[in-house]
C-alpha positions as CSV (number, residue, x, y, z in Angstrom):
1,X,-45.7,40.3,214.7
2,X,-43.9,42.9,216.8
3,X,-40.7,42.8,218.8
4,X,-40.5,45.2,221.8
5,X,-37.3,45.8,223.7
6,X,-37.2,47.6,227.1
7,X,-33.6,48.2,228.3
8,X,-33.5,49.2,232.0
9,X,-30.8,50.1,234.4
10,X,-30.1,46.5,235.5
11,X,-32.0,44.2,233.1
12,X,-33.6,44.1,229.7
13,X,-37.0,42.8,228.8
14,X,-38.0,41.6,225.4
15,X,-41.4,40.5,224.2
16,X,-43.0,39.4,220.9
17,X,-46.6,40.5,220.3
18,X,-49.1,39.0,217.9
19,X,-52.4,40.9,217.5
20,X,-51.8,42.8,220.7
21,X,-51.0,39.7,222.8
22,X,-47.6,38.6,224.2
23,X,-46.7,35.2,222.7
24,X,-43.1,35.1,224.1
25,X,-40.9,37.1,226.4
26,X,-37.6,37.0,228.1
27,X,-35.5,38.9,230.7
28,X,-31.8,39.4,229.9
29,X,-28.9,40.6,232.1
30,X,-27.0,41.4,229.0
31,X,-28.5,42.4,225.6
32,X,-26.6,42.2,222.3
33,X,-27.4,41.1,218.7
34,X,-26.6,37.5,219.6
35,X,-29.0,37.3,222.5
36,X,-31.8,39.0,220.5
37,X,-31.1,36.6,217.6
38,X,-31.4,33.6,219.9
39,X,-34.7,34.9,221.3
40,X,-36.3,35.6,218.0
41,X,-35.1,32.5,216.2
42,X,-38.4,30.7,216.7
43,X,-40.4,33.7,215.4
44,X,-39.2,34.4,211.9
45,X,-42.2,36.6,211.0
46,X,-41.3,39.7,213.0
47,X,-42.1,42.8,211.0
48,X,-41.9,45.7,213.4
49,X,-39.6,46.6,216.2
50,X,-39.5,49.2,219.0
51,X,-36.7,49.7,221.4
52,X,-36.6,51.8,224.6
53,X,-33.5,52.4,226.7
54,X,-32.9,54.4,229.9
55,X,-29.2,54.2,229.1
56,X,-27.2,55.6,226.2
57,X,-28.3,53.7,223.1
58,X,-25.9,51.2,221.6
59,X,-25.6,52.3,218.0
60,X,-24.4,48.8,217.0
61,X,-27.6,47.4,218.5
62,X,-29.8,49.8,216.5
63,X,-27.9,49.0,213.3
64,X,-28.5,45.3,213.9
65,X,-32.2,45.8,214.5
66,X,-32.5,47.9,211.3
67,X,-30.9,45.0,209.4
68,X,-33.6,42.7,210.8
69,X,-36.6,45.0,210.0
70,X,-37.5,47.9,207.8
71,X,-39.7,49.4,210.5
72,X,-37.7,50.1,213.7
73,X,-38.7,52.8,216.2
74,X,-36.1,54.1,218.7
75,X,-38.4,55.6,221.3
76,X,-37.7,59.3,222.0
77,X,-39.5,62.5,223.0
78,X,-40.2,63.0,219.3
79,X,-42.0,59.7,218.8
80,X,-45.7,60.1,218.3
81,X,-47.8,58.6,221.1
82,X,-51.5,57.8,221.6
83,X,-51.8,59.9,224.7
84,X,-51.3,63.6,225.6
85,X,-48.0,64.2,227.3
86,X,-48.2,67.2,229.7
87,X,-44.7,66.7,231.2
88,X,-42.9,70.0,231.0
89,X,-39.5,68.6,230.1
90,X,-40.4,65.8,227.6
91,X,-36.8,65.3,226.6
92,X,-35.8,64.4,230.1
93,X,-38.7,62.1,230.8
94,X,-37.6,58.5,231.2
95,X,-38.7,56.3,228.3
96,X,-39.7,53.6,230.7
97,X,-42.0,55.9,232.6
98,X,-43.6,57.1,229.3
99,X,-44.1,53.5,228.1
100,X,-45.6,52.5,231.4
101,X,-48.4,55.1,231.4
102,X,-49.2,54.4,227.7
103,X,-49.5,50.7,228.7
104,X,-51.7,51.6,231.7
105,X,-53.9,53.7,229.4
106,X,-54.2,50.8,227.0
107,X,-55.3,48.4,229.8
108,X,-57.6,50.9,231.6
109,X,-58.8,53.4,228.9
110,X,-60.8,56.4,230.1
111,X,-59.6,55.7,233.6
112,X,-57.5,57.5,236.2
113,X,-54.4,55.3,236.7
114,X,-51.4,55.5,239.0
115,X,-48.4,53.5,237.9
116,X,-45.9,52.6,240.5
117,X,-42.6,51.1,239.2
118,X,-40.4,49.6,241.9
119,X,-37.2,49.2,240.1
120,X,-33.7,50.7,240.6
121,X,-35.7,53.9,241.4
122,X,-39.3,54.0,242.6
123,X,-41.5,56.1,240.3
124,X,-45.1,57.1,240.7
125,X,-46.7,58.3,237.4
126,X,-50.3,59.4,236.9
127,X,-52.4,59.4,233.7
128,X,-56.0,60.7,234.0
129,X,-59.2,59.6,232.5
130,X,-58.8,61.9,229.5
131,X,-55.6,60.1,228.4
132,X,-53.4,62.9,229.7
133,X,-50.1,62.1,231.3
134,X,-49.8,64.6,234.2
135,X,-46.4,63.7,235.7
136,X,-45.0,61.9,238.7
137,X,-42.3,61.4,241.2
138,X,-38.9,59.7,241.5
139,X,-37.3,58.4,244.7
140,X,-34.5,55.8,245.5
141,X,-35.4,52.2,245.1
142,X,-35.0,49.4,247.6
143,X,-31.4,48.4,246.9
144,X,-30.4,52.0,246.4
145,X,-31.7,52.8,249.9
146,X,-29.7,50.0,251.5
147,X,-26.6,51.0,249.6
148,X,-27.0,54.7,250.5
149,X,-27.0,53.9,254.2
150,X,-23.9,51.8,253.9
151,X,-22.0,54.2,251.6
152,X,-22.8,57.4,253.4
153,X,-22.0,56.2,257.0
154,X,-19.0,54.8,258.7
155,X,-20.5,51.9,260.5
156,X,-23.9,50.8,259.0
157,X,-23.6,47.5,257.2
158,X,-24.8,46.8,253.7
159,X,-28.0,44.7,254.0
160,X,-30.5,43.1,251.6
161,X,-34.3,42.8,251.7
162,X,-35.9,40.4,254.1
163,X,-39.4,38.9,253.6
164,X,-40.6,39.7,257.1
165,X,-39.6,42.5,259.5
166,X,-41.0,44.0,262.7
167,X,-42.1,47.6,262.8
168,X,-39.5,48.4,265.4
169,X,-36.0,47.0,265.0
170,X,-34.3,45.8,268.2
171,X,-30.9,45.6,266.7
172,X,-29.1,47.6,264.0
173,X,-29.7,45.1,261.2
174,X,-33.4,44.9,261.9
175,X,-33.6,48.7,262.4
176,X,-32.2,49.3,258.9
177,X,-34.4,46.6,257.2
178,X,-37.5,47.9,259.0
179,X,-36.6,51.5,258.1
180,X,-36.0,50.9,254.5
181,X,-38.8,48.3,253.8
182,X,-41.5,49.8,256.0
183,X,-40.6,53.3,254.8
184,X,-41.3,52.3,251.2
185,X,-44.5,50.5,252.2
186,X,-45.8,53.5,254.1
187,X,-44.7,55.9,251.4
188,X,-46.4,53.9,248.7
189,X,-49.7,53.4,250.6
190,X,-49.7,57.1,251.4
191,X,-49.4,58.1,247.8
192,X,-52.2,55.7,246.8
193,X,-54.4,57.0,249.6
194,X,-53.8,60.6,248.4
195,X,-54.7,59.8,244.8
196,X,-57.7,57.7,245.8
197,X,-59.1,60.7,247.7
198,X,-58.4,63.1,244.8
199,X,-59.4,61.1,241.7
200,X,-62.5,59.0,241.2
201,X,-62.3,55.3,240.3
202,X,-58.5,55.2,240.5
203,X,-56.7,52.1,239.3
204,X,-53.2,51.4,240.7
205,X,-50.7,49.3,238.8
206,X,-47.5,48.0,240.4
207,X,-44.6,46.9,238.3
208,X,-40.8,46.6,238.4
209,X,-38.3,44.2,239.9
210,X,-39.5,44.6,243.5
211,X,-43.2,44.7,242.7
212,X,-43.9,41.1,243.8
213,X,-41.9,41.7,247.0
214,X,-44.1,44.6,248.1
215,X,-47.4,43.3,246.6
216,X,-48.7,41.7,249.8
217,X,-47.2,44.3,252.1
218,X,-49.5,47.1,250.7
219,X,-52.9,47.7,252.3
220,X,-54.4,49.2,249.1
221,X,-55.9,47.2,246.3
222,X,-53.5,47.1,243.3
223,X,-52.9,45.3,240.0
224,X,-49.5,43.8,239.5
225,X,-48.4,43.8,235.9
226,X,-44.7,43.2,235.2
227,X,-45.1,43.7,231.5
228,X,-46.7,47.1,231.6
229,X,-43.7,48.8,229.8
230,X,-43.7,46.2,227.1
231,X,-47.5,46.6,226.6
232,X,-46.9,50.4,226.3
233,X,-44.1,50.0,223.8
234,X,-46.3,47.7,221.6
235,X,-49.2,50.2,221.9
236,X,-46.9,53.0,220.7
237,X,-45.5,50.8,217.9
238,X,-49.1,49.9,216.7
239,X,-50.1,53.5,216.9
240,X,-47.3,54.6,214.6
241,X,-48.0,51.7,212.2
242,X,-51.6,52.8,211.8
243,X,-50.5,56.4,211.2
């Protein structure tokens, strides 16, 4: 049994895998040895652990994990992976982005896949049908766009997402909500259309905290998978176990 830990900018996701399948998972606002211990208490047979963090790694946490297992992988640019990474600055590549494309490649092998992560930032990452990670893009996420308008102007209010909004706002609040939300929707559909016209049989996976919110707003056919990073981490872990 494997434990995968994905520490993001705002939340952490943990999952326990058995024979490649998720048997338990949890989302934590704060991660520490106690919260991990509570989560794994019903699964005493964990043998292997992999951890990925977009933030500075907590050495106390690593020390605790190594006391729990003899096989702990702290994902880095030096970790061996089951795909070819063509990113030019591998040491600056977000671990979450790397895990996501590995997960996508696991679910759709020998397939062109575009992974869209709608989290704190919105990332578009592409892996081709030869298992080659080509690269991607990074732009501000939904909350970041709302905060930016408020923080960098004198009068615009700080707003939050709204389930429905008109294309043209007839007051300032609606204009902001329409601009932010429709802007992301049009941006995303445009990216998908471009990749669909460039690469054959493209699959698109949507993940991240705002994935469900935008799922029905997009015109293109997509697959929503909120555990793609965890699947990728487990794939990397299994790959290193076999080696």
